[in-house]
C-alpha positions as CSV (number, residue, x, y, z in Angstrom):
1,M,-86.7,79.2,158.8
2,A,-83.6,80.0,160.8
3,Q,-80.1,79.9,159.5
4,N,-77.6,77.6,161.2
5,G,-74.2,79.1,161.0
6,D,-73.0,79.3,157.6
7,Q,-75.6,76.5,156.5
8,K,-78.7,78.3,154.6
9,E,-81.9,77.1,154.3
10,K,-82.8,75.7,150.7
11,H,-86.3,76.3,149.6
12,K,-88.6,75.3,146.8
13,F,-90.1,77.9,144.3
14,L,-92.5,77.5,141.7
15,F,-92.7,80.4,139.1
16,V,-95.9,81.1,137.3
17,T,-95.5,83.5,134.4
18,Q,-97.2,84.9,131.3
19,E,-94.1,85.8,129.3
20,A,-91.1,84.4,131.1
21,L,-90.1,87.9,132.3
22,S,-88.8,86.4,135.6
23,A,-86.1,84.0,134.2
24,D,-83.3,86.2,135.6
25,L,-84.8,85.9,139.3
26,A,-85.4,82.2,138.8
27,W,-81.9,81.8,137.7
28,E,-80.7,83.7,140.7
29,L,-82.4,81.5,143.0
30,V,-80.9,78.6,141.3
31,K,-77.3,79.8,141.8
32,E,-78.2,80.5,145.5
33,G,-78.9,76.5,145.7
34,H,-82.6,76.7,145.8
35,E,-85.0,74.3,143.7
36,V,-87.0,76.0,141.0
37,K,-89.7,74.9,138.7
38,F,-90.9,77.5,135.9
39,F,-94.1,77.6,134.0
40,C,-94.6,79.9,131.1
41,H,-98.2,80.4,129.7
42,D,-97.1,81.8,126.4
43,Q,-96.1,79.1,123.9
44,P,-93.4,81.3,122.0
45,E,-91.7,82.0,125.3
46,K,-91.5,78.5,126.6
47,D,-88.0,77.9,125.7
48,V,-86.8,80.9,127.7
49,G,-84.7,79.8,130.6
50,S,-84.1,76.2,129.3
51,G,-80.8,75.0,130.5
52,F,-80.7,77.4,133.5
53,F,-83.6,76.0,135.5
54,G,-86.3,73.4,135.5
55,Q,-89.5,73.9,133.3
56,V,-92.8,72.3,133.9
57,D,-95.9,72.2,131.7
58,D,-98.6,72.4,134.3
59,W,-97.9,74.5,137.4
60,E,-101.0,73.4,139.1
61,K,-99.6,69.8,139.6
62,H,-96.7,71.5,141.4
63,K,-98.4,74.0,143.8
64,D,-98.1,71.3,146.6
65,W,-94.4,70.9,146.1
66,A,-93.6,74.6,146.5
67,D,-92.7,76.2,149.6
68,V,-93.5,79.5,147.8
69,I,-95.5,80.0,144.5
70,V,-94.1,83.1,142.6
71,F,-96.4,85.2,140.1
72,D,-94.4,87.6,138.1
73,D,-96.8,89.8,136.4
74,V,-100.4,91.5,136.9
75,G,-103.2,89.4,135.8
76,F,-102.7,86.5,138.4
77,G,-104.2,88.4,141.4
78,T,-107.4,86.4,141.7
79,K,-105.6,83.2,141.7
80,A,-103.1,84.4,144.1
81,D,-105.9,85.5,146.3
82,Q,-107.4,82.1,146.3
83,L,-104.3,80.1,146.8
84,R,-103.7,82.2,150.0
85,K,-107.2,81.6,151.3
86,D,-106.2,77.8,150.6
87,G,-103.2,78.1,152.8
88,K,-100.4,78.5,150.2
89,F,-97.5,80.8,150.5
90,V,-97.6,83.3,147.4
91,F,-95.3,86.1,146.4
92,G,-96.9,88.6,144.0
93,G,-100.4,89.1,142.9
94,A,-103.5,90.4,144.3
95,A,-106.9,91.3,142.7
96,Y,-106.8,94.7,144.3
97,T,-103.0,95.6,143.1
98,D,-103.9,94.2,139.8
99,K,-106.6,96.9,139.3
100,L,-104.1,99.6,140.8
101,E,-102.0,98.9,137.8
102,F,-104.6,98.0,135.1
103,D,-107.2,100.8,135.8
104,R,-105.2,103.9,135.9
105,E,-108.3,105.8,136.9
106,F,-108.9,103.5,140.0
107,G,-105.2,103.8,141.0
108,Q,-105.3,107.6,140.9
109,S,-108.8,107.5,142.9
110,E,-107.0,105.3,145.8
111,L,-104.2,107.5,146.0
112,K,-106.6,110.7,146.3
113,A,-108.5,108.5,149.0
114,A,-105.2,108.0,150.8
115,D,-104.6,111.8,151.0
116,V,-101.9,111.6,148.2
117,N,-101.7,114.6,145.6
118,I,-102.6,113.7,142.2
119,L,-102.7,115.4,138.9
120,L,-106.0,116.3,137.0
121,S,-107.0,113.2,134.9
122,Q,-109.9,111.6,133.3
123,N,-110.9,108.2,131.9
124,F,-112.5,107.8,128.6
125,E,-114.2,104.9,126.6
126,S,-114.7,107.1,123.6
127,F,-112.3,109.0,121.3
128,D,-114.8,111.6,120.4
129,E,-115.6,112.3,123.8
130,A,-112.1,113.0,124.6
131,V,-111.5,115.1,121.7
132,K,-114.4,117.2,123.0
133,F,-113.0,117.2,126.6
134,V,-109.5,118.6,125.3
135,K,-111.3,121.3,123.1
136,A,-113.5,122.6,126.1
137,N,-110.4,122.3,128.3
138,P,-107.3,123.1,126.4
139,D,-104.0,122.2,128.3
140,R,-101.1,120.0,127.8
141,Y,-101.9,116.3,128.4
142,V,-100.4,112.7,128.4
143,L,-102.4,110.1,126.6
144,K,-102.1,106.6,128.4
145,P,-103.8,103.4,127.3
146,S,-105.7,101.7,130.1
147,G,-106.4,97.9,130.7
148,E,-104.5,94.9,129.2
149,I,-103.3,97.3,126.3
150,Q,-101.4,99.5,128.5
151,D,-98.4,97.0,127.9
152,E,-98.3,98.5,124.5
153,K,-96.0,101.3,125.4
154,E,-95.8,102.7,121.9
155,L,-99.3,104.1,122.2
156,L,-98.5,106.3,125.0
157,F,-98.3,109.9,123.9
158,V,-96.6,112.8,125.6
159,G,-98.4,116.1,124.3
160,Q,-96.0,119.1,123.6
161,E,-98.6,121.7,122.8
162,E,-100.1,123.9,125.6
163,D,-103.5,123.9,124.0
164,G,-103.6,120.1,123.4
165,K,-104.0,120.3,119.7
166,D,-101.6,117.5,119.0
167,V,-103.3,115.5,121.5
168,I,-106.5,115.8,119.4
169,Q,-104.5,114.8,116.3
170,V,-103.4,111.8,118.0
171,L,-106.9,110.8,119.4
172,E,-108.4,111.3,115.9
173,H,-105.6,109.0,114.5
174,Y,-105.9,106.4,117.2
175,K,-110.0,106.5,116.5
176,E,-109.2,105.3,113.1
177,T,-106.6,102.7,113.8
178,W,-106.9,101.5,117.3
179,S,-110.6,101.9,118.1
180,K,-111.4,98.1,118.1
181,K,-108.4,97.2,120.6
182,M,-107.9,100.4,122.4
183,K,-111.3,100.3,124.7
184,K,-110.1,102.6,127.4
185,F,-107.8,105.2,128.0
186,L,-106.6,108.0,130.4
187,L,-106.0,111.8,129.8
188,Q,-103.6,113.2,132.6
189,K,-102.6,116.6,132.8
190,Y,-98.8,117.1,131.9
191,A,-96.5,118.0,134.7
192,D,-93.0,119.4,134.2
193,G,-90.2,118.1,136.5
194,V,-88.2,115.0,137.3
195,E,-89.5,111.6,136.7
196,V,-88.6,109.4,139.6
197,A,-90.0,106.0,141.1
198,V,-89.9,104.6,144.6
199,G,-90.7,100.9,145.1
200,A,-90.6,98.5,148.2
201,F,-91.0,94.9,149.0
202,F,-94.1,94.2,151.2
203,N,-94.8,91.1,153.7
204,G,-98.4,91.4,153.6
205,K,-98.3,93.8,156.6
206,E,-95.5,96.1,156.1
207,F,-92.9,97.5,153.8
208,S,-89.5,96.3,154.2
209,M,-86.8,98.6,154.3
210,P,-84.6,99.9,152.8
211,I,-86.8,101.0,149.8
212,C,-85.4,101.5,146.2
213,V,-85.4,105.0,144.5
214,N,-85.1,104.5,140.7
215,F,-85.1,106.6,137.5
216,E,-86.5,104.7,134.3
217,H,-85.0,105.5,131.0
218,K,-88.1,104.6,128.8
219,K,-87.4,105.5,125.0
220,L,-85.6,103.4,122.7
221,F,-82.8,106.1,121.7
222,P,-80.6,108.3,123.8
223,N,-82.1,111.6,125.0
224,E,-85.3,110.2,125.3
225,I,-86.1,109.9,121.6
226,G,-88.0,107.5,119.7
227,P,-91.0,104.8,121.0
228,S,-91.6,103.9,124.6
229,T,-90.2,100.4,125.4
230,G,-91.0,100.1,129.0
231,E,-87.4,100.6,129.8
232,M,-84.0,100.5,128.3
233,G,-82.1,100.9,131.5
234,T,-82.5,102.3,135.2
235,T,-80.7,103.8,137.8
236,A,-81.1,103.3,141.5
237,Y,-80.2,103.6,145.1
238,W,-81.5,102.1,148.3
239,S,-82.8,104.4,151.2
240,S,-84.4,104.1,154.4
241,N,-85.4,107.7,154.2
242,S,-87.1,109.0,151.3
243,P,-89.5,112.2,151.2
244,I,-91.0,110.8,148.0
245,F,-91.9,107.4,149.5
246,E,-93.4,109.0,152.5
247,A,-95.5,111.2,150.5
248,T,-96.7,108.5,148.1
249,L,-96.4,104.8,148.7
250,R,-96.1,104.8,152.3
251,K,-99.6,106.3,152.6
252,M,-101.0,103.3,150.7
253,K,-99.7,100.7,153.2
254,E,-103.2,100.1,155.0
255,K,-105.0,99.6,151.5
256,I,-102.2,97.2,150.4
257,A,-102.2,95.3,153.7
258,A,-105.8,94.9,153.4
259,S,-105.7,93.3,150.0
260,G,-103.3,90.7,151.4
261,Y,-100.7,91.5,148.6
262,V,-97.0,90.2,149.1
263,G,-94.3,91.2,146.7
264,Y,-92.9,94.2,145.1
265,I,-94.8,97.6,144.5
266,D,-93.5,100.6,142.8
267,I,-95.1,103.9,142.0
268,N,-93.7,106.3,139.4
269,C,-94.0,109.9,140.0
270,I,-93.1,113.5,138.6
271,A,-91.5,115.5,141.3
272,N,-91.2,119.4,140.8
273,S,-90.9,122.7,142.9
274,R,-94.8,122.3,143.6
275,G,-94.5,118.7,145.1
276,I,-94.8,115.0,144.1
277,W,-97.3,113.7,141.5
278,P,-98.0,110.1,141.2
279,L,-98.5,108.8,137.8
280,E,-98.8,105.0,137.7
281,F,-98.4,101.8,139.7
282,T,-96.1,98.8,139.1
283,S,-97.9,96.2,141.2
284,R,-95.4,93.4,140.6
285,L,-91.7,93.0,139.9
286,G,-90.3,95.3,137.5
287,Y,-88.1,94.7,134.4
288,P,-85.2,95.2,134.1
289,T,-85.6,96.7,137.5
290,I,-85.5,93.1,139.2
291,S,-82.1,92.6,137.6
292,L,-80.9,96.0,138.8
293,Q,-82.1,95.1,142.4
294,I,-80.2,91.7,142.1
295,E,-77.0,93.8,141.6
296,G,-77.7,96.1,144.6
297,V,-79.3,93.6,147.2
298,T,-76.9,91.4,149.1
299,S,-79.4,89.3,151.1
300,D,-80.0,85.9,150.0
301,W,-82.9,86.4,147.4
302,G,-84.4,82.9,148.2
303,Q,-84.5,83.7,151.8
304,L,-85.9,87.2,151.2
305,I,-88.8,85.9,149.1
306,Y,-89.5,83.2,151.4
307,D,-89.8,85.3,154.5
308,L,-92.0,88.0,152.7
309,A,-94.4,85.3,151.5
310,H,-94.6,84.0,155.1
311,G,-95.1,87.2,156.5
312,N,-91.7,87.6,158.3
313,E,-90.2,90.8,159.1
314,V,-87.4,91.4,156.6
315,Q,-84.5,93.9,156.7
316,I,-83.1,94.0,153.2
317,K,-79.2,94.2,153.1
318,A,-78.3,96.5,150.0
319,K,-75.1,97.9,148.8
320,K,-74.4,101.7,149.5
321,G,-73.9,104.0,146.4
322,Y,-75.6,103.7,143.2
323,Q,-76.5,100.7,140.8
324,I,-77.3,100.9,137.0
325,C,-78.4,98.6,134.4
326,V,-78.6,98.8,130.6
327,V,-80.9,96.5,128.4
328,V,-79.0,94.8,125.4
329,A,-81.6,94.0,122.8
330,I,-82.1,92.7,119.2
331,P,-84.7,93.0,116.7
332,P,-87.6,93.3,116.8
333,F,-87.7,94.9,120.2
334,P,-89.5,96.8,121.4
335,F,-92.1,95.8,118.7
336,E,-93.7,92.3,117.9
337,D,-92.7,91.0,114.5
338,Q,-92.3,87.3,114.0
339,K,-90.9,87.6,110.6
340,A,-88.2,90.0,111.7
341,F,-87.3,87.9,114.7
342,K,-86.8,84.7,112.4
343,K,-84.8,86.9,109.8
344,Y,-82.4,88.7,112.2
345,S,-82.6,87.0,115.6
346,E,-83.8,83.5,116.0
347,G,-81.2,81.2,117.4
348,A,-78.5,84.0,117.7
349,A,-75.5,82.9,119.6
350,I,-74.5,85.1,122.7
351,L,-70.7,85.6,123.0
352,F,-68.4,87.4,125.3
353,R,-65.0,88.9,124.6
354,R,-63.8,88.0,128.1
355,Q,-64.8,85.0,130.2
356,A,-65.9,87.1,133.2
357,R,-69.6,87.6,133.1
358,D,-69.9,89.8,136.0
359,G,-73.3,91.9,135.9
360,V,-74.7,89.8,133.0
361,H,-78.4,88.8,133.6
362,I,-80.6,86.9,131.1
363,G,-83.5,88.2,129.4
364,E,-85.1,85.9,126.7
365,V,-82.0,83.5,126.7
366,K,-81.7,79.7,126.7
367,M,-78.3,77.6,127.4
368,V,-77.5,74.6,125.3
369,G,-74.5,73.0,126.8
370,E,-72.4,75.8,128.0
371,D,-73.5,78.0,125.1
372,W,-76.2,80.8,125.3
373,Y,-78.6,81.5,122.7
374,I,-81.6,83.9,122.2
375,A,-85.0,82.3,123.0
376,G,-88.5,83.6,122.9
377,Q,-89.2,86.2,120.0
378,S,-89.2,89.4,121.5
379,G,-85.6,90.5,121.3
380,Y,-85.2,91.2,125.0
381,A,-81.8,89.5,125.2
382,L,-79.7,90.6,128.3
383,I,-79.5,93.2,131.1
384,I,-76.0,94.5,132.1
385,T,-75.6,95.7,135.5
386,A,-73.0,97.4,137.8
387,S,-72.4,99.6,141.0
388,G,-70.4,102.3,142.0
389,A,-69.7,104.8,145.0
390,A,-70.7,107.5,142.7
391,M,-73.3,107.5,139.8
392,S,-70.3,108.3,137.3
393,D,-68.4,105.2,138.7
394,A,-71.5,103.1,138.0
395,V,-72.0,104.3,134.6
396,K,-68.4,103.7,133.6
397,N,-68.4,100.2,135.1
398,V,-71.6,99.3,133.3
399,Y,-70.5,100.2,130.0
400,Q,-67.3,98.2,130.3
401,R,-69.4,95.4,130.9
402,V,-71.6,96.0,128.0
403,S,-68.5,96.1,125.9
404,N,-68.0,92.5,126.6
405,V,-71.2,91.3,125.0
406,M,-71.3,90.2,121.5
407,I,-74.7,89.4,119.7
408,P,-75.4,90.0,116.0
409,N,-77.6,93.1,115.4
410,M,-77.6,93.9,119.2
411,F,-78.2,97.7,120.3
412,Y,-78.6,99.5,123.5
413,R,-78.8,102.9,125.0
414,S,-75.5,104.7,125.5
415,D,-76.7,107.3,127.8
416,I,-78.2,105.5,130.8
417,G,-77.3,107.6,134.0
418,Q,-76.1,110.6,132.4
419,R,-78.9,112.6,133.4
420,W,-78.4,112.1,137.0
421,S,-76.4,115.2,137.8
422,H,-79.2,117.2,136.6
423,D,-82.2,115.2,138.3
424,S,-80.3,114.9,141.6
425,D,-79.5,118.7,141.7
426,M,-83.1,119.5,140.9
427,L,-84.6,117.1,143.5
428,L,-82.3,118.1,146.3
429,S,-83.3,121.9,145.5
430,W,-86.8,120.9,145.9
431,G,-86.2,119.0,149.3
432,H,-87.2,115.5,147.7
433,L,-84.0,113.5,148.4
């Protein structure tokens, strides 16, 4: 819809989520003056966002009310496809893009078919067969769970030994402890270099410019030590000219368009002197990436999502320079442990040293009156964001904002953004920036 002077159109958004991951985006739309109804499937997460936006117990009763239905995660693709066939406007989800993320081998095969360079990889459903493969083809490998269990990031293992003996040890251990749950996994040849991702919003036909170039910090502790968490923080900038995008995601445009997908899609890569090597798709909003993007995008988010869902051409307005986000968490994050959550974190108050809350984004949080409290049970509390003309400025600004937060037992990584100088120099030297 057109905007009339300073009068912005207000739209109605119905969020459908498995784990309340998109609470921060829903809150952003409310702050812009749009109407939001929020449905969460998981019972332990149903209090997330309470006090920030309206919640419903049965989303299907409200699908005719909504101007746009928002699916915030993979797994909703078949439902999203059907709703689009029924004439509804949907942001997020398609069966094809779900499969790109869930089935790593399929994602790699689709990239290869689109003339994108890929690393040697092979899918397995047997630990014994995988052990035989490594013994017959000694090399350094990365072990990645596939399917629904891929969200359990602590199972990902990056081999360190050139003959693969450490991967064999892990496979034999997983056979004893995870064989009933880990039914499918991928072994991918390790590639040294800089890990970098490119992502873009898609309106069902075209990518919207600019695109988001981002750098994830996945491990729990500084210097990439400890278990994988998904992400403890991210740095990013917006670009209309990215060699990494042109070599990877851009080549997937026709396949994504044929699927009917509307939403954000991202591909994580390793870049080195030999080329760019895609690792995996994120066929949905990213977390905490969406909070980082809210920091960087100056367009009205409600209008942006509305236009994308309606297939309208969109030019995203974004800040120049760099953005950064830091996840502030509490126990038991990144693990699931209800006993630990009840002991250390349940009902914890979120306090601020200063009244200003610039760059503060909600994770699993609820509001009672004017006070904020921890909700859900994962310990994913807040995402703090900042911007800067240089990455060093963004780093300084975000940690000043982190110092404003007070939550009992809170923790965060203190080194987000520090590897930018090295990574950017390497990418420039290889011609990838």
